[in-house]
C-alpha positions, 0 to 999 in steps of 0.5 A: 500500500502507498503511504499517504504522502506518496499516494497523494503525490502519485495522484497529483502526478497522474492528474497533471499528466491527464491535464496535459493530455486534455490540453494537447487534445484541445489544441489539436482540435482547435488547429483541425477546426481552424481550417481555412478560416485562419487565412481569411482577412479579418473584418474591419472595425470592431473592438480590441480586447486586451488582457492586462494585469491591472487598471491604468491610472491614465491612458495619456502616454505623456502623463505616465511612466507605467509600462501598462499604459505603454502596452495599451497605447501601442494598440492606439497610437503608432509612432513616427519611428520604431526599431527594426530587428537589429535595434536600428531606428526605422520609419513607421508612420514616417516615410523616411528619416527627417530632413534637418535644416542647416541651422539644425532648427527645423526638422521635416518628417515626411509621412507615409501616403494615407497618413493623416 
């Protein structure tokens, strides 16, 4: 017979393995049922549901230093520039890097077509 501690550990191990099997089967079913719908274009409009770890104090990215606000607002605002895979500055809303006047006082940033 098993001792109480060993028995409960044994059953916990079996439960964990059974749980993993259920998750694997559910994932396989989801992939199988997805079919060609995964290739369909997403509809325009609608709502974006984001799971966050907390409630932000503000949604103003200039008034907060919290990472949570930055994470949320990345889905609302696009920056003029971002970083590429090698951490080099790359245009995002901008079409190219800014043109700087000879006196260094005026920066002209051309925007991508369609950006308002």
